Structure formats: C-alpha cells, structure tokens
VEXVEX-749690 format. One record per residue: x, y, z of N, C-alpha, C in turn; residue number from 1. Coordinates in steps of 0.2 Angstrom, whole numbers, plus 5000, padded with zeros to 4 digits. Atoms other than C-alpha are relative to their C-alpha. Layout:
N
<<X, Y, Z>, <X, Y, Z>, <X, Y, Z>, NUM>
...
***
This chain:
237
<<5007, 4999, 4997>, <4885, 4562, 5113>, <5000, 5006, 5005>, 1>
<<5000, 4995, 4995>, <4879, 4577, 5123>, <4998, 4999, 5007>, 2>
<<5001, 5001, 4993>, <4877, 4580, 5141>, <4993, 4998, 5001>, 3>
<<5007, 5002, 4999>, <4858, 4579, 5140>, <4999, 4993, 4997>, 4>
<<5001, 5007, 5003>, <4859, 4563, 5129>, <5003, 4995, 5005>, 5>
<<4996, 5004, 4995>, <4871, 4555, 5142>, <4995, 4999, 5006>, 6>
<<5004, 5000, 4994>, <4860, 4560, 5156>, <4993, 4996, 4999>, 7>
<<5006, 5004, 5002>, <4844, 4553, 5147>, <5001, 4993, 5000>, 8>
<<4998, 5007, 5001>, <4853, 4537, 5143>, <5001, 4997, 5007>, 9>
<<4999, 5002, 4993>, <4858, 4535, 5161>, <4994, 4999, 5004>, 10>
<<5007, 5000, 4996>, <4841, 4538, 5168>, <4996, 4994, 4997>, 11>
<<5004, 5006, 5003>, <4833, 4526, 5156>, <5003, 4994, 5002>, 12>
<<4997, 5006, 4998>, <4846, 4513, 5160>, <4998, 4998, 5007>, 13>
<<5001, 5002, 4993>, <4843, 4515, 5178>, <4993, 4998, 5001>, 14>
<<5007, 5002, 4999>, <4824, 4514, 5176>, <4999, 4993, 4998>, 15>
<<5001, 5007, 5002>, <4826, 4498, 5166>, <5002, 4996, 5005>, 16>
<<4998, 5004, 4995>, <4836, 4491, 5180>, <4995, 4999, 5006>, 17>
<<5005, 5000, 4994>, <4824, 4496, 5193>, <4994, 4996, 4998>, 18>
<<5006, 5004, 5002>, <4810, 4488, 5182>, <5001, 4993, 5001>, 19>
<<4998, 5007, 5000>, <4819, 4472, 5181>, <5000, 4998, 5007>, 20>
<<5000, 5001, 4993>, <4822, 4473, 5200>, <4993, 4999, 5003>, 21>
<<5007, 5001, 4997>, <4804, 4475, 5203>, <4997, 4993, 4998>, 22>
<<5003, 5007, 5002>, <4799, 4460, 5193>, <5003, 4994, 5004>, 23>
<<4997, 5005, 4996>, <4812, 4450, 5202>, <4997, 5000, 5007>, 24>
<<5002, 5000, 4994>, <4806, 4456, 5218>, <4993, 4997, 5001>, 25>
<<5007, 5003, 5000>, <4788, 4451, 5214>, <5001, 4993, 5000>, 26>
<<4999, 5007, 5000>, <4794, 4434, 5210>, <5003, 4997, 5006>, 27>
<<4998, 5003, 4994>, <4803, 4433, 5226>, <4996, 5002, 5006>, 28>
<<5004, 4998, 4995>, <4789, 4440, 5236>, <5001, 5006, 5004>, 29>
<<4998, 4994, 4997>, <4796, 4457, 5240>, <4994, 5005, 5000>, 30>
<<5006, 4996, 5000>, <4781, 4468, 5245>, <5002, 5007, 4997>, 31>
<<4999, 4994, 5003>, <4790, 4484, 5239>, <5000, 5000, 4993>, 32>
<<5001, 5000, 5007>, <4790, 4478, 5222>, <4993, 5000, 4997>, 33>
<<5006, 5000, 5003>, <4772, 4477, 5221>, <4996, 5007, 5000>, 34>
<<5002, 4994, 5001>, <4770, 4496, 5221>, <5000, 5003, 4993>, 35>
<<4999, 4998, 5007>, <4766, 4501, 5203>, <5000, 5007, 5000>, 36>
<<5000, 4993, 5001>, <4764, 4519, 5207>, <5007, 5003, 4999>, 37>
<<4993, 4998, 5000>, <4783, 4521, 5211>, <5003, 4998, 4993>, 38>
<<4997, 5003, 5007>, <4787, 4511, 5195>, <4998, 5005, 4995>, 39>
<<5002, 4996, 5006>, <4776, 4521, 5184>, <5003, 5007, 5000>, 40>
<<4998, 4993, 4999>, <4782, 4538, 5191>, <5008, 5000, 4998>, 41>
<<4993, 5000, 5002>, <4800, 4533, 5189>, <5001, 4999, 4992>, 42>
<<5000, 5001, 5007>, <4797, 4527, 5171>, <4998, 5006, 4996>, 43>
<<5002, 4994, 5003>, <4788, 4543, 5167>, <5006, 5005, 5000>, 44>
<<4994, 4995, 5000>, <4803, 4554, 5173>, <5005, 4998, 4995>, 45>
<<4994, 5002, 5005>, <4815, 4544, 5163>, <4997, 5002, 4993>, 46>
<<5002, 4999, 5006>, <4804, 4546, 5148>, <5000, 5008, 4998>, 47>
<<4999, 4993, 5001>, <4803, 4565, 5150>, <5007, 5003, 4999>, 48>
<<4993, 4998, 5001>, <4822, 4567, 5152>, <5002, 4998, 4993>, 49>
<<4997, 5003, 5006>, <4825, 4556, 5137>, <4997, 5003, 4994>, 50>
<<5003, 4996, 5006>, <4813, 4566, 5126>, <5002, 5007, 4999>, 51>
<<4997, 4993, 5001>, <4822, 4583, 5128>, <5005, 5000, 4994>, 52>
<<4996, 5000, 5006>, <4830, 4587, 5111>, <5007, 5002, 5002>, 53>
<<4993, 4999, 4998>, <4849, 4586, 5112>, <5003, 5007, 4998>, 54>
<<4997, 4994, 5002>, <4852, 4603, 5103>, <4996, 5006, 5003>, 55>
<<5004, 4994, 4997>, <4839, 4614, 5113>, <5004, 5005, 5003>, 56>
<<4996, 4995, 4997>, <4852, 4622, 5124>, <5004, 5004, 4995>, 57>
<<4996, 4997, 5005>, <4863, 4626, 5110>, <4996, 5005, 4996>, 58>
<<5004, 4995, 5003>, <4848, 4634, 5101>, <4999, 5006, 5004>, 59>
<<5002, 4994, 4995>, <4844, 4645, 5116>, <5007, 5005, 5000>, 60>
<<4994, 4997, 5000>, <4862, 4650, 5116>, <5001, 5004, 4994>, 61>
<<4999, 4997, 5007>, <4863, 4654, 5097>, <4995, 5006, 5000>, 62>
<<5005, 4994, 5000>, <4847, 4665, 5099>, <5002, 5006, 5004>, 63>
<<4998, 4994, 4996>, <4854, 4675, 5113>, <5006, 5003, 4997>, 64>
<<4994, 4997, 5004>, <4870, 4678, 5103>, <4998, 5004, 4994>, 65>
<<5002, 4997, 5006>, <4860, 4683, 5088>, <4997, 5007, 5003>, 66>
<<5003, 4994, 4997>, <4850, 4696, 5099>, <5005, 5005, 5002>, 67>
<<4995, 4995, 4998>, <4866, 4703, 5106>, <5003, 5003, 4994>, 68>
<<4997, 4998, 5006>, <4873, 4704, 5088>, <4996, 5006, 4997>, 69>
<<5004, 4995, 5003>, <4858, 4713, 5082>, <5000, 5007, 5004>, 70>
<<5000, 4994, 4996>, <4858, 4725, 5097>, <5007, 5004, 4999>, 71>
<<4993, 4997, 5001>, <4877, 4729, 5094>, <5000, 5003, 4993>, 72>
<<5001, 4997, 5007>, <4873, 4732, 5075>, <4996, 5006, 5000>, 73>
<<5005, 4994, 5000>, <4859, 4744, 5079>, <5004, 5006, 5003>, 74>
<<4997, 4995, 4997>, <4870, 4753, 5091>, <5006, 5003, 4996>, 75>
<<4995, 4998, 5005>, <4884, 4754, 5078>, <4997, 5004, 4995>, 76>
<<5003, 4995, 5005>, <4872, 4761, 5065>, <4998, 5007, 5003>, 77>
<<5002, 4994, 4997>, <4866, 4774, 5077>, <5006, 5004, 5001>, 78>
<<4994, 4996, 4999>, <4884, 4779, 5081>, <5003, 5002, 4994>, 79>
<<4998, 4998, 5006>, <4888, 4779, 5063>, <4996, 5006, 4997>, 80>
<<5005, 4994, 5002>, <4873, 4791, 5059>, <5002, 5006, 5004>, 81>
<<4998, 4994, 4996>, <4878, 4802, 5073>, <5007, 5003, 4998>, 82>
<<4993, 4998, 5003>, <4896, 4803, 5067>, <4999, 5003, 4993>, 83>
<<5001, 4997, 5007>, <4890, 4806, 5049>, <4997, 5007, 5001>, 84>
<<5003, 4994, 4999>, <4879, 4820, 5056>, <5004, 5005, 5002>, 85>
<<4995, 4996, 4997>, <4892, 4828, 5066>, <5005, 5002, 4995>, 86>
<<4996, 4999, 5006>, <4904, 4827, 5051>, <4997, 5005, 4995>, 87>
<<5004, 4996, 5005>, <4891, 4835, 5040>, <4999, 5007, 5003>, 88>
<<5001, 4994, 4996>, <4888, 4849, 5053>, <5007, 5004, 5000>, 89>
<<4993, 4997, 5000>, <4907, 4853, 5054>, <5001, 5002, 4993>, 90>
<<4998, 4998, 5007>, <4909, 4853, 5035>, <4996, 5006, 4998>, 91>
<<5004, 4994, 5002>, <4894, 4865, 5033>, <5002, 5006, 5004>, 92>
<<4998, 4994, 4997>, <4901, 4877, 5046>, <5007, 5002, 4997>, 93>
<<4994, 4998, 5004>, <4918, 4876, 5037>, <4998, 5004, 4994>, 94>
<<5002, 4997, 5006>, <4909, 4880, 5021>, <4998, 5007, 5000>, 95>
<<5002, 4994, 4999>, <4900, 4894, 5028>, <5005, 5005, 5002>, 96>
<<4995, 4995, 4999>, <4915, 4902, 5035>, <5004, 5001, 4994>, 97>
<<4996, 4998, 5006>, <4925, 4900, 5019>, <4996, 5004, 4995>, 98>
<<5004, 4995, 5004>, <4910, 4908, 5010>, <5000, 5007, 5002>, 99>
<<5000, 4994, 4997>, <4910, 4922, 5022>, <5006, 5004, 4998>, 100>
<<4994, 4997, 5001>, <4928, 4925, 5020>, <5001, 5002, 4993>, 101>
<<5000, 4999, 5007>, <4927, 4924, 5001>, <4996, 5007, 4999>, 102>
<<5004, 4994, 5002>, <4913, 4937, 5001>, <5003, 5006, 5003>, 103>
<<4996, 4994, 4997>, <4923, 4949, 5013>, <5006, 5002, 4996>, 104>
<<4994, 4999, 5004>, <4938, 4947, 5002>, <4998, 5003, 4993>, 105>
<<5003, 4997, 5007>, <4928, 4951, 4986>, <4998, 5007, 5002>, 106>
<<5002, 4993, 4998>, <4920, 4966, 4995>, <5006, 5005, 5001>, 107>
<<4994, 4996, 4999>, <4937, 4972, 5000>, <5003, 5002, 4994>, 108>
<<4997, 4999, 5006>, <4944, 4970, 4983>, <4996, 5005, 4996>, 109>
<<5004, 4995, 5004>, <4929, 4979, 4975>, <5001, 5007, 5003>, 110>
<<4999, 4994, 4997>, <4931, 4993, 4988>, <5007, 5003, 4998>, 111>
<<4993, 4998, 5002>, <4950, 4994, 4984>, <5000, 5003, 4992>, 112>
<<5000, 4998, 5007>, <4947, 4995, 4965>, <4996, 5007, 4999>, 113>
<<5004, 4994, 5001>, <4933, 5008, 4967>, <5004, 5006, 5003>, 114>
<<4996, 4994, 4997>, <4945, 5019, 4978>, <5005, 5002, 4995>, 115>
<<4994, 4998, 5004>, <4959, 5018, 4966>, <4997, 5003, 4993>, 116>
<<5003, 4997, 5006>, <4947, 5022, 4951>, <4998, 5007, 5002>, 117>
<<5002, 4993, 4998>, <4940, 5037, 4961>, <5007, 5005, 5001>, 118>
<<4994, 4996, 5000>, <4958, 5043, 4965>, <5003, 5001, 4993>, 119>
<<4997, 4999, 5007>, <4963, 5041, 4947>, <4996, 5005, 4997>, 120>
<<5004, 4994, 5003>, <4948, 5052, 4942>, <5002, 5006, 5003>, 121>
<<4999, 4993, 4997>, <4952, 5065, 4954>, <5007, 5002, 4998>, 122>
<<4993, 4998, 5002>, <4971, 5065, 4949>, <4999, 5003, 4993>, 123>
<<5001, 4997, 5007>, <4965, 5067, 4931>, <4997, 5006, 5000>, 124>
<<5004, 4994, 4999>, <4953, 5080, 4936>, <5005, 5006, 5002>, 125>
<<4995, 4994, 4998>, <4967, 5090, 4945>, <5005, 5001, 4995>, 126>
<<4995, 4998, 5005>, <4979, 5088, 4931>, <4997, 5004, 4994>, 127>
<<5003, 4996, 5006>, <4966, 5095, 4919>, <4998, 5007, 5002>, 128>
<<5002, 4993, 4998>, <4962, 5111, 4929>, <5006, 5004, 4999>, 129>
<<4995, 4995, 5002>, <4972, 5127, 4926>, <5004, 5001, 5007>, 130>
<<4996, 4998, 4994>, <4986, 5132, 4938>, <5000, 5007, 5001>, 131>
<<5000, 4992, 4999>, <4987, 5149, 4946>, <5004, 5004, 4995>, 132>
<<4996, 4996, 5004>, <5001, 5154, 4935>, <4998, 5001, 4993>, 133>
<<5002, 4999, 5006>, <4991, 5152, 4920>, <4995, 5006, 4999>, 134>
<<5005, 4994, 5000>, <4980, 5167, 4924>, <5005, 5007, 5000>, 135>
<<4997, 4993, 5001>, <4986, 5185, 4919>, <4999, 5004, 5006>, 136>
<<5001, 4996, 4994>, <4988, 5196, 4934>, <4996, 5006, 4998>, 137>
<<5004, 4994, 5001>, <4976, 5210, 4936>, <5000, 5005, 5006>, 138>
<<4999, 4995, 4994>, <4975, 5226, 4947>, <4994, 4998, 5005>, 139>
<<5006, 5002, 4996>, <4958, 5220, 4953>, <4996, 4995, 4997>, 140>
<<5004, 5005, 5003>, <4945, 5206, 4951>, <4993, 5001, 5003>, 141>
<<5007, 5000, 4998>, <4926, 5205, 4952>, <4999, 4993, 5003>, 142>
<<5002, 5007, 4997>, <4917, 5191, 4962>, <4999, 4995, 4994>, 143>
<<5001, 5004, 5006>, <4912, 5184, 4945>, <5007, 4997, 4997>, 144>
<<4993, 5002, 5003>, <4930, 5184, 4939>, <5004, 4995, 5005>, 145>
<<4997, 5004, 4995>, <4936, 5176, 4955>, <4997, 4993, 5000>, 146>
<<5003, 5007, 5001>, <4923, 5162, 4954>, <5001, 4996, 4994>, 147>
<<4998, 5003, 5006>, <4927, 5159, 4936>, <5007, 4997, 5001>, 148>
<<4993, 5003, 4999>, <4945, 5156, 4941>, <5000, 4994, 5004>, 149>
<<5001, 5005, 4995>, <4940, 5145, 4955>, <4997, 4994, 4996>, 150>
<<5003, 5006, 5004>, <4929, 5134, 4943>, <5006, 4997, 4995>, 151>
<<4994, 5003, 5004>, <4945, 5132, 4932>, <5005, 4996, 5004>, 152>
<<4995, 5003, 4996>, <4956, 5127, 4946>, <4998, 4995, 5005>, 153>
<<5003, 5006, 4996>, <4945, 5116, 4957>, <4997, 4995, 4996>, 154>
<<5003, 5005, 5004>, <4940, 5099, 4951>, <4992, 5001, 5001>, 155>
<<5007, 4999, 5001>, <4922, 5099, 4945>, <4996, 4997, 5006>, 156>
<<5004, 5003, 4994>, <4916, 5087, 4959>, <5001, 5003, 5006>, 157>
<<4998, 4997, 4993>, <4924, 5097, 4973>, <4998, 5008, 5000>, 158>
<<5001, 4993, 5000>, <4919, 5115, 4967>, <4995, 5002, 5005>, 159>
<<5005, 4997, 4996>, <4903, 5117, 4976>, <5002, 5000, 5007>, 160>
<<4997, 5001, 4993>, <4911, 5111, 4993>, <5005, 5006, 5001>, 161>
<<4995, 4994, 4999>, <4925, 5124, 4990>, <4996, 5006, 5000>, 162>
<<5004, 4994, 5001>, <4912, 5137, 4985>, <4997, 5002, 5007>, 163>
<<5004, 4999, 4994>, <4902, 5134, 5001>, <5005, 5003, 5006>, 164>
<<4995, 4997, 4995>, <4918, 5137, 5012>, <5001, 5007, 4999>, 165>
<<4998, 4993, 5001>, <4923, 5153, 5003>, <4994, 5004, 5001>, 166>
<<5006, 4996, 4999>, <4905, 5159, 5004>, <5000, 5002, 5007>, 167>
<<5001, 4998, 4993>, <4905, 5158, 5023>, <5006, 5003, 5003>, 168>
<<4994, 4997, 4998>, <4923, 5163, 5025>, <5001, 5007, 4998>, 169>
<<4998, 4994, 5003>, <4925, 5178, 5014>, <4995, 5003, 4995>, 170>
<<5005, 4998, 5005>, <4910, 5180, 5003>, <5003, 5002, 4993>, 171>
<<4997, 5000, 5006>, <4922, 5178, 4988>, <5004, 5007, 5000>, 172>
<<4996, 4994, 5000>, <4932, 5194, 4993>, <5007, 4998, 5002>, 173>
<<4993, 5003, 5000>, <4950, 5190, 4990>, <5004, 5005, 5005>, 174>
<<4997, 4996, 4995>, <4955, 5205, 5001>, <4997, 5000, 5007>, 175>
<<5004, 5000, 4993>, <4944, 5201, 5016>, <5005, 4998, 5005>, 176>
<<4996, 5001, 4994>, <4953, 5202, 5033>, <4997, 5000, 5006>, 177>
<<5003, 5001, 4993>, <4948, 5197, 5050>, <5004, 5005, 5005>, 178>
<<4997, 4995, 4996>, <4952, 5212, 5061>, <5002, 4997, 5007>, 179>
<<4999, 5003, 4993>, <4952, 5201, 5077>, <5006, 4995, 4999>, 180>
<<4995, 5005, 5001>, <4962, 5186, 5071>, <5006, 5001, 4995>, 181>
<<4995, 4999, 5005>, <4972, 5192, 5056>, <4999, 4996, 4994>, 182>
<<5001, 5004, 5006>, <4965, 5179, 5044>, <4999, 5004, 4994>, 183>
<<5000, 4996, 5006>, <4966, 5184, 5026>, <4998, 4996, 4994>, 184>
<<5001, 5003, 5007>, <4959, 5181, 5009>, <4994, 4996, 4999>, 185>
<<5006, 5004, 5001>, <4946, 5170, 5001>, <4999, 4995, 5005>, 186>
<<5001, 5006, 4996>, <4949, 5155, 5012>, <5002, 5002, 5008>, 187>
<<4998, 4997, 4993>, <4954, 5166, 5028>, <5006, 4996, 5003>, 188>
<<4994, 5004, 4997>, <4971, 5158, 5030>, <5003, 5004, 5006>, 189>
<<4998, 4997, 4994>, <4978, 5161, 5047>, <5007, 4998, 5002>, 190>
<<5000, 4993, 5002>, <4990, 5170, 5047>, <5000, 5000, 4992>, 191>
<<5000, 4999, 5007>, <4988, 5176, 5029>, <5006, 4998, 4996>, 192>
<<4994, 5001, 5003>, <5006, 5175, 5026>, <5002, 4992, 4998>, 193>
<<4999, 5007, 5002>, <5005, 5156, 5025>, <4999, 4999, 4993>, 194>
<<5001, 5001, 5007>, <4999, 5158, 5007>, <5006, 5002, 4996>, 195>
<<4994, 4998, 5004>, <5016, 5164, 5002>, <5003, 4994, 4997>, 196>
<<4997, 5006, 5003>, <5020, 5146, 4999>, <4997, 4998, 4994>, 197>
<<5003, 5001, 5007>, <5009, 5146, 4984>, <5002, 5006, 4995>, 198>
<<4998, 4994, 5004>, <5015, 5163, 4978>, <5001, 5006, 5004>, 199>
<<4998, 4994, 4996>, <5023, 5179, 4983>, <4994, 5006, 4999>, 200>
<<5006, 4995, 5001>, <5007, 5189, 4976>, <4994, 4998, 5004>, 201>
<<5006, 5003, 4996>, <4996, 5180, 4989>, <4995, 5005, 5002>, 202>
<<5004, 4995, 4997>, <4989, 5197, 4995>, <4995, 5003, 4994>, 203>
<<5003, 4996, 5005>, <4983, 5203, 4978>, <4997, 4995, 4994>, 204>
<<5001, 5005, 5005>, <4981, 5187, 4967>, <4995, 4995, 5002>, 205>
<<5004, 5005, 4997>, <4965, 5177, 4970>, <5002, 4993, 4997>, 206>
<<4998, 5006, 5003>, <4972, 5163, 4959>, <5005, 4996, 5005>, 207>
<<4996, 5003, 4995>, <4986, 5161, 4972>, <4997, 4998, 5006>, 208>
<<5004, 5002, 4994>, <4974, 5161, 4986>, <4996, 4993, 4999>, 209>
<<5004, 5006, 5001>, <4963, 5148, 4978>, <5005, 4994, 5000>, 210>
<<4995, 5005, 5001>, <4979, 5137, 4974>, <5002, 4998, 5007>, 211>
<<4998, 5002, 4993>, <4984, 5138, 4993>, <4994, 4997, 5003>, 212>
<<5005, 5002, 4997>, <4967, 5135, 4999>, <4998, 4993, 4998>, 213>
<<5001, 5006, 5002>, <4964, 5120, 4988>, <5005, 4995, 5002>, 214>
<<4994, 5004, 4998>, <4981, 5112, 4993>, <4998, 4999, 5008>, 215>
<<5002, 5001, 4992>, <4976, 5115, 5012>, <4995, 4995, 5001>, 216>
<<5006, 5005, 4999>, <4959, 5106, 5010>, <5002, 4993, 4998>, 217>
<<4998, 5006, 5002>, <4967, 5092, 5001>, <5004, 4996, 5005>, 218>
<<4995, 5003, 4995>, <4981, 5089, 5013>, <4997, 4999, 5007>, 219>
<<5003, 5001, 4993>, <4971, 5091, 5029>, <4994, 4996, 5000>, 220>
<<5007, 5004, 5000>, <4954, 5084, 5024>, <4999, 4995, 4995>, 221>
<<5001, 5005, 5005>, <4957, 5074, 5009>, <4997, 5003, 4994>, 222>
<<5003, 4997, 5005>, <4947, 5086, 4998>, <4996, 5006, 5002>, 223>
<<5005, 4994, 4998>, <4936, 5102, 4998>, <4994, 4997, 5003>, 224>
<<5006, 5003, 4997>, <4921, 5091, 5002>, <5001, 4997, 5007>, 225>
<<4998, 5003, 4993>, <4930, 5083, 5017>, <5001, 5006, 5004>, 226>
<<4999, 4994, 4996>, <4934, 5101, 5023>, <4993, 5003, 5001>, 227>
<<5007, 4998, 4999>, <4916, 5106, 5020>, <4996, 4996, 5006>, 228>
<<5004, 5004, 4994>, <4909, 5092, 5031>, <5003, 5002, 5006>, 229>
<<4997, 4998, 4993>, <4921, 5097, 5045>, <4997, 5007, 5002>, 230>
<<5002, 4993, 4999>, <4916, 5115, 5043>, <4993, 5000, 5003>, 231>
<<5008, 5001, 4998>, <4897, 5110, 5044>, <5000, 4998, 5008>, 232>
<<5000, 5003, 4993>, <4901, 5101, 5061>, <5003, 5005, 5005>, 233>
<<4997, 4996, 4996>, <4912, 5114, 5068>, <5000, 5007, 4999>, 234>
<<5000, 4993, 5002>, <4910, 5130, 5059>, <5007, 5004, 5000>, 235>
<<4994, 4997, 5001>, <4928, 5132, 5056>, <5004, 4994, 4997>, 236>
<<4997, 5006, 5004>, <4941, 5121, 5046>, <5008, 5001, 5001>, 237>
***
C-alpha cells in the first residue's frame, strides 16, 4: 500500500471514529457533539484525501524523467550533428589540400618533361649543325659567307638571337677590333685571344669565332637567346 493510500485510510479511520464519538456524545448529552459543521468538514477532508489516486505522484515523476530524457536526446543529436559537420569540414580541407598537392605535382612533372624534351631537341639541333672544322679555310670571307656559316653552326631556333648580337657587336666583320678595349672578332671577345680555345686560327677564321661565341653564350647564358635578353637589358653580354 502506498504512502497516500495509508494516509487516506488513516484519515478515513479517524473520521469514522470521530463520527462514532459524536453520536455517542449526542446520546450522552455532550454539547460539542451537536456541531454538525465540524463533523461535515472533517468528513469532507477525509473524502478528498481518500480520493487522490495512488499513482499520481509516480506519474509526475515519470513525466519529469521523460522530459529530461528528451532534452538529453536532443542535446545529443545536436552534438552529433556538430561533430559530423566538423568532421566533414576537416575532411573537405584535407581533400582540397591533397588535390592541390596533386595538381602541383602534376604541373611540376609536366614542366620537367617539357624541359627535358626541349633540351633533347636542342641537343639534337646542336648535333645536327656543322662544326667549324668542316669548313675549308679561305683567305677572306664576305658578310654573306660568314652569315651562311653561322646558319649552319647555330641551332635554328637560336640563330636570330645570335645574329642580333653579332649585328650590334661587329656588323658581321670577323676582323673587327675595338681600339679602346681590344675586343676582337664577330662576337667581340675580350681579349680576342680567348678564342684560341676554339682554334689557333681565331683571328682569320669566322667559323672558329662562331664556334667560340656559341659556346660562350651557351655556357654563360644558357643559349644565344639568353645572351640576347641580357644584352637588351645591359647593352653588353
């Protein structure tokens, strides 16, 4: 039996005893027993307490626990959604970084292949040109003859740059000499004796001068076009 039920039973029992006492009092001539209002009020109180359902308090407690459980579940759902969103954001950032790295790697690989292919073509072009020793020596050379020799010795893609430098340095005069500095020949080597590394006839053979000038441009600037770019910026090379 619950606490409410016991209390209701006790009150009802006490009321019943009081009622019996009142009847006895009336029979005995007790004036207090003749007050019907107190009797009715006591009976009414007993009836109200007795009528309270025994499981009402438990139902209230269950409802409160249900609300707490629902609130906790909602909070858990929100936390789970935030956690999932954060995980998705981090994953998206990782994917973007990986994609960027892959793109950079692909671009670097493409650039490397293009550079190798370009160098391969340049080597093939250099291998295909004539060497200075393949030209028969002459007592003198015209500008046209010197230019024809250069076209056969300088790779096709580099000839115009080479020609631009020679135009400015010597106007294709293989005997040109700078009286101030002593620079000599088509490419104005300074001093002119440097060209001896390409051949002992450096003073009289344009092919030897072309060979030395081409090697100089390749070694110092990477190519005649590299040398021409430097010349344009500085007016010397």
